[in-house]
C-alpha positions as CSV (number, residue, x, y, z in Angstrom):
1,M,81.6,13.5,99.0
2,V,79.2,15.3,96.5
3,Y,79.0,19.0,95.4
4,N,75.8,19.1,93.3
5,S,75.0,16.0,91.8
6,F,78.7,15.5,91.1
7,M,80.5,12.3,93.5
8,I,84.6,13.9,93.8
9,S,87.1,11.8,95.6
10,R,88.7,13.1,98.7
11,E,90.7,10.4,99.6
12,T,94.1,12.1,100.2
13,D,92.6,14.3,102.1
14,M,91.1,12.1,104.6
15,Q,93.2,9.6,104.6
16,H,96.0,12.6,105.8
17,V,93.2,13.1,108.6
18,R,93.4,9.8,109.5
19,R,96.7,9.1,110.2
20,A,96.8,12.6,112.0
21,L,94.3,12.0,114.6
22,K,95.4,8.4,115.3
23,R,98.5,10.7,116.4
24,S,98.4,14.3,117.2
25,R,95.4,14.8,120.3
26,V,94.4,18.1,118.5
27,V,94.3,18.1,114.7
28,A,94.0,21.6,113.3
29,L,92.4,21.1,109.7
30,L,93.1,24.8,108.2
31,G,92.4,26.4,104.9
32,P,90.2,29.4,102.9
33,R,86.5,29.4,103.3
34,Q,84.9,27.2,101.2
35,C,87.2,24.8,100.3
36,G,85.8,21.4,102.2
37,K,86.2,21.8,105.4
38,T,83.3,20.8,106.6
39,T,82.7,18.5,104.1
40,L,85.3,16.9,104.5
41,A,85.3,17.2,108.9
42,R,81.4,15.7,108.4
43,E,82.5,12.4,107.2
44,F,84.3,11.8,110.7
45,V,81.6,13.4,112.7
46,P,77.7,13.7,111.5
47,V,77.0,16.5,112.3
48,D,74.2,16.2,113.7
49,S,76.5,14.6,116.5
50,L,76.7,16.3,119.9
51,N,80.0,16.2,119.1
52,Y,80.0,18.1,116.4
53,F,80.1,22.3,116.8
54,D,79.7,24.8,113.9
55,L,80.7,28.0,115.6
56,E,78.3,29.8,113.1
57,D,75.5,28.1,114.3
58,P,73.5,29.8,116.8
59,A,72.5,26.2,118.5
60,S,76.7,25.4,119.0
61,L,77.5,28.3,119.9
62,A,74.8,28.5,122.7
63,R,76.1,24.9,123.8
64,L,79.3,26.4,124.5
65,S,78.5,28.7,126.8
66,A,79.5,26.7,129.4
67,P,82.3,24.4,127.0
68,K,84.2,22.5,130.3
69,T,81.2,21.0,131.0
70,V,79.9,20.2,127.9
71,L,83.7,19.3,126.2
72,E,85.2,17.3,129.4
73,P,82.4,14.6,129.2
74,L,82.7,13.8,125.5
75,R,84.4,10.7,123.9
76,G,85.7,9.8,121.1
77,T,86.5,12.3,118.0
78,V,85.0,16.1,118.6
79,V,84.7,18.9,115.4
80,I,84.9,22.6,116.1
81,D,84.5,23.9,112.9
82,E,85.3,27.8,112.1
83,V,87.3,27.7,115.5
84,Q,88.5,31.2,114.7
85,R,84.9,32.9,116.0
86,R,86.0,31.4,119.7
87,P,89.1,31.7,120.3
88,D,88.8,31.7,124.4
89,L,88.7,28.2,123.7
90,F,92.9,27.2,122.7
91,P,93.5,27.8,127.1
92,L,91.2,24.7,127.9
93,L,91.9,22.7,124.2
94,R,95.6,22.6,125.7
95,V,93.8,21.1,129.3
96,L,91.7,18.4,127.5
97,A,94.1,17.5,125.2
98,D,96.8,16.7,128.4
99,R,94.2,13.8,130.4
100,K,95.7,10.8,130.3
101,P,94.3,8.7,129.2
102,L,92.9,10.6,126.8
103,P,89.2,10.1,126.0
104,A,89.0,12.5,123.5
105,R,90.8,13.8,120.7
106,F,90.2,17.2,118.7
107,L,89.9,18.1,115.1
108,I,89.8,21.8,114.5
109,L,88.7,23.5,112.0
110,G,89.7,27.2,110.3
111,S,90.4,29.6,107.6
112,A,92.9,31.4,109.1
113,S,96.5,30.8,109.1
114,P,98.3,29.8,112.6
115,D,100.0,33.7,112.1
116,L,96.4,34.1,112.5
117,L,95.6,32.6,115.5
118,K,98.6,33.2,117.3
119,Q,96.6,31.9,120.6
120,S,96.6,28.4,118.7
121,S,100.0,28.0,118.4
122,E,101.5,29.0,121.4
123,S,98.4,27.1,123.8
124,L,98.4,24.5,121.6
125,A,102.2,24.4,121.1
126,G,103.5,20.8,121.5
127,R,100.4,19.1,121.1
128,I,99.1,20.6,118.0
129,E,99.0,19.3,114.2
130,T,98.3,21.4,110.9
131,I,97.2,20.2,108.0
132,A,96.4,22.0,105.0
133,L,93.1,22.1,103.2
134,E,93.3,23.9,99.2
135,G,90.3,22.9,97.5
136,L,90.0,20.2,94.9
137,R,93.2,18.1,94.2
138,L,93.6,17.4,90.3
139,S,94.9,14.0,91.4
140,D,91.7,13.6,92.5
141,L,89.7,14.6,89.9
142,G,91.4,13.3,87.1
143,P,93.8,14.4,83.8
144,K,90.7,15.9,81.6
145,A,89.5,18.6,84.2
146,Q,92.8,19.8,84.1
147,P,91.1,23.4,81.4
148,K,88.2,23.0,83.0
149,H,90.1,23.1,87.1
150,W,93.0,25.5,85.8
151,L,89.9,27.6,84.2
152,R,88.1,27.4,87.5
153,G,90.4,27.0,90.9
154,G,89.9,24.4,93.0
155,F,87.1,26.0,95.1
156,P,83.8,22.6,95.4
157,L,81.4,24.6,94.5
158,S,83.1,26.7,91.6
159,F,84.7,23.8,89.9
160,T,81.3,22.0,89.9
161,A,79.5,24.9,89.0
162,K,76.3,23.9,86.4
163,N,78.4,26.4,83.3
164,E,80.8,29.7,83.4
165,A,78.3,32.0,84.5
166,D,77.3,30.1,87.3
167,S,80.9,29.7,87.8
168,I,81.7,33.4,88.4
169,A,79.2,34.5,90.3
170,W,79.6,32.3,92.5
171,R,83.7,33.6,92.7
172,R,82.1,36.9,92.1
173,Q,80.2,36.4,95.8
174,F,82.9,34.4,97.4
175,L,85.9,37.4,96.9
176,Q,82.8,39.9,98.6
177,T,82.2,38.3,100.9
178,L,85.8,37.3,102.2
179,T,86.1,41.1,102.4
180,E,83.5,42.6,103.6
181,R,82.3,40.3,106.4
182,D,84.9,37.4,106.6
183,L,87.8,39.2,106.7
184,P,86.6,41.7,109.5
185,Q,85.2,39.0,111.9
186,L,88.9,38.3,112.2
187,G,90.0,41.5,113.4
188,V,90.6,43.0,110.8
189,T,89.6,47.2,110.1
190,I,90.7,48.0,106.3
191,P,88.5,49.2,104.1
192,A,87.2,46.6,101.5
193,A,87.5,48.7,99.0
194,A,91.0,48.9,99.7
195,L,91.7,45.6,99.9
196,R,90.0,44.7,96.8
197,R,92.1,47.3,95.0
198,F,94.5,45.3,96.9
199,W,94.4,42.0,95.6
200,A,93.2,43.1,92.3
201,M,96.7,44.7,91.9
202,V,98.5,41.7,93.6
203,S,96.3,39.9,90.5
204,H,98.9,41.5,87.9
205,Y,101.9,41.3,89.6
206,H,101.0,37.2,89.6
207,G,103.9,35.0,88.9
208,Q,106.7,38.3,89.9
209,I,108.7,38.8,92.5
210,W,107.2,40.7,94.9
211,N,108.0,45.1,94.8
212,G,106.2,46.4,97.8
213,A,107.6,50.2,96.8
214,E,105.7,50.3,93.0
215,L,102.2,48.6,94.8
216,A,102.3,51.5,97.3
217,R,103.3,54.4,95.4
218,A,100.1,52.7,93.5
219,L,98.1,52.8,96.1
220,A,99.3,55.6,97.9
221,V,100.3,54.4,101.4
222,G,103.0,53.6,102.7
223,E,105.2,50.4,102.0
224,S,104.5,49.1,105.5
225,T,100.8,49.2,105.0
226,V,101.3,47.3,101.9
227,R,102.9,44.5,103.4
228,R,100.7,44.0,106.0
229,Y,97.6,43.7,103.4
230,L,100.5,41.2,101.5
231,D,100.3,39.5,104.6
232,L,97.4,39.4,105.6
233,M,95.8,37.5,102.4
234,T,98.7,35.6,102.4
235,G,97.5,35.0,106.3
236,V,93.5,33.8,105.2
237,F,95.0,31.4,102.2
238,M,94.3,33.4,99.1
239,V,97.8,34.1,98.7
240,R,101.5,32.5,98.6
241,Q,104.1,34.2,99.0
242,L,106.9,32.0,97.7
243,P,110.6,32.6,99.7
244,P,113.9,33.0,97.2
245,W,116.6,30.7,98.5
246,F,120.1,31.8,98.2
247,E,123.1,29.8,97.9
248,N,126.7,31.1,98.5
249,L,127.5,32.0,95.0
250,K,129.0,34.5,93.1
251,K,126.1,35.8,91.8
252,R,123.8,38.2,92.9
253,Q,120.6,36.5,93.8
254,V,117.3,37.8,94.4
255,K,116.2,38.3,97.6
256,A,112.1,38.9,97.8
257,P,109.5,36.6,97.6
258,K,107.0,35.4,94.2
259,V,103.3,36.1,95.0
260,Y,100.3,33.8,93.9
261,I,96.6,33.6,93.8
262,R,96.1,30.9,95.1
263,D,93.3,29.3,93.5
264,S,93.0,30.2,89.3
265,G,89.5,30.2,89.6
266,L,90.1,33.0,91.5
267,L,93.0,34.8,89.5
268,H,90.6,34.9,86.3
269,T,88.2,36.2,88.1
270,L,90.3,39.0,89.6
271,L,91.8,39.7,85.9
272,G,88.4,39.3,84.4
273,I,88.7,36.3,82.6
274,G,84.9,34.5,81.8
275,D,86.3,31.6,79.2
276,H,89.1,29.7,78.0
277,R,89.0,31.6,75.2
278,E,90.0,34.5,76.6
279,L,92.5,32.3,79.0
280,E,94.3,31.7,76.0
281,Q,94.6,35.3,74.6
282,H,94.8,36.8,78.1
283,P,98.4,38.1,78.6
284,K,98.4,36.4,81.6
285,V,97.9,33.4,80.1
286,G,101.2,31.8,80.7
287,A,101.8,33.0,84.3
288,S,98.3,31.8,85.3
289,W,99.8,28.1,84.2
290,E,103.1,28.4,86.0
291,G,101.1,29.3,89.2
292,Y,98.3,26.4,89.0
293,A,101.2,24.3,87.7
294,V,102.8,25.4,91.5
295,E,99.9,25.3,93.9
296,E,99.4,21.4,92.1
297,V,102.6,19.9,92.3
298,L,103.2,21.3,95.7
299,K,99.8,19.7,96.8
300,A,100.8,16.7,95.7
301,L,104.4,16.3,96.9
302,Q,104.2,18.2,99.9
303,P,108.1,19.1,100.7
304,D,109.7,19.3,104.0
305,D,110.8,23.2,102.0
306,A,110.0,25.2,98.4
307,Y,111.4,28.2,97.0
308,Y,111.8,29.9,94.1
309,W,115.8,30.6,92.9
310,A,116.9,33.3,90.7
311,T,119.6,35.9,89.8
312,H,120.0,38.7,88.7
313,N,121.7,37.4,85.0
314,G,118.6,36.1,84.9
315,A,118.7,32.6,85.6
316,E,115.9,31.4,87.3
317,L,114.2,28.2,89.0
318,D,110.2,28.5,89.7
319,L,110.6,25.4,92.0
320,L,113.4,24.7,94.2
321,L,112.2,21.4,95.8
322,F,113.9,19.9,99.5
323,K,112.6,16.3,100.4
324,R,113.5,13.9,102.5
325,G,117.7,15.9,101.7
326,R,116.7,15.1,98.3
327,R,116.8,18.5,96.0
328,I,114.5,19.0,92.5
329,G,114.3,21.3,90.8
330,V,110.5,22.1,88.7
331,E,109.9,24.5,86.2
332,C,107.0,25.1,84.7
333,K,106.2,25.3,81.1
334,R,103.0,26.3,79.4
335,S,105.0,25.0,76.0
336,D,103.4,22.3,73.4
337,A,107.0,20.4,73.8
338,P,109.5,22.6,76.0
339,T,113.6,22.4,75.7
340,L,116.9,22.4,77.6
341,T,116.9,25.9,78.2
342,P,120.5,27.5,79.6
343,S,118.3,29.0,82.8
344,M,118.0,24.7,83.5
345,R,121.3,23.8,83.0
346,T,122.8,26.9,85.3
347,S,119.9,25.4,88.4
348,L,121.2,21.9,87.7
349,T,124.6,22.9,87.9
350,D,124.8,25.6,91.0
351,L,121.9,24.4,92.6
352,N,123.8,20.5,92.9
353,L,119.9,19.9,91.6
354,D,119.3,15.9,92.3
355,E,116.6,16.0,89.2
356,L,114.9,18.2,87.5
357,H,110.9,17.6,85.8
358,V,109.2,20.4,83.8
359,V,106.1,20.5,84.1
360,Y,104.1,21.2,81.2
361,P,100.0,21.0,80.1
362,G,100.6,17.8,77.4
363,K,100.6,14.4,77.8
364,Q,104.3,12.6,76.5
365,R,106.7,11.7,79.1
366,Y,110.0,12.3,77.5
367,P,114.0,13.1,78.7
368,L,115.6,16.5,77.9
369,A,119.0,15.5,79.4
370,D,120.9,13.6,82.2
371,K,118.7,14.4,85.1
372,V,115.7,16.5,83.4
373,T,112.8,15.0,82.3
374,V,109.3,16.7,80.7
375,V,106.9,15.3,82.6
376,P,102.7,16.1,82.3
377,L,101.6,17.5,84.8
378,A,98.7,15.8,85.7
379,E,101.1,13.0,85.7
380,F,103.2,14.1,88.8
381,V,100.9,14.7,90.3
382,G,99.8,11.3,89.8
383,A,96.2,12.1,88.0
384,K,94.6,9.4,87.7
385,G,92.6,9.1,84.7
């Protein structure tokens, strides 16, 4: 795939989609706008094909004025881009997906989560497989790209911009378009200015435990309102709510979610960070690195479930991952040489971890203790140099 004259392989995502189309009748490729969904889909169906529908293109919308008549005869893979603009298509897709033999499979692209596309999850239950696309992966870019990827984030046009000024300008425009155009198209009636204020405030809580009462007071609204804002931003893939894990322990454990701005480049724009020097000197630099590492680890490992863990006595673990019956702990440390901490020992014992990895920006892997290893982030996510 080409972005601004850069050739960037997204073979990992291509493989995910290819396998899903072989086993599922409908595949939903979901992710934020401008993360590369359309470019990826065009690898499967050319944009000039009769099997390609872009619902932001008036010509495609006109072709779908009689959707059953148009879609029923098609064979092979059919792409419907920005499907959230036509929720009335979901019941029809259920009918077309139930045909035997099956003449066509559908790859639908959307910029909202299944929670916001309730009709899709209800109409296509048991027929649809969902794949998340979250921007460029460090594993596809290689270890040398890590500083730039952390600063600019994973949106292709932000990452490949000619210089930092162009990258910042793209991200600012993205934020404006999202609040003023994209969210209203999803039926959101919250004023854009209120969403921008909320989003800016959440950026300062990045990497912290959610405190709805505090934000509600600052915005002079009710707690239910800020919770609705948070769920909305989560639903359009801008914010990650990492749920807490609690064991049956004789310890008081934290039971509120931890909140992250998912894309590090957008976080830096919201915080007013423009270059590496400003990032290194910013008080949120540690939280920024933690969020960046959390996202890359989740993209690479694709665990069955992901949580964080914390107690009121101060013990905590950035990620508790469940994958194929194993319990994997991950700590994200922006440090030249991470060392074993009491918190790591506690989480190993209390959570009965099979292994604990401490990911950091460095280049050397080394053991800290039994079951505990320090691993460079690029190596942990499988970035190829």
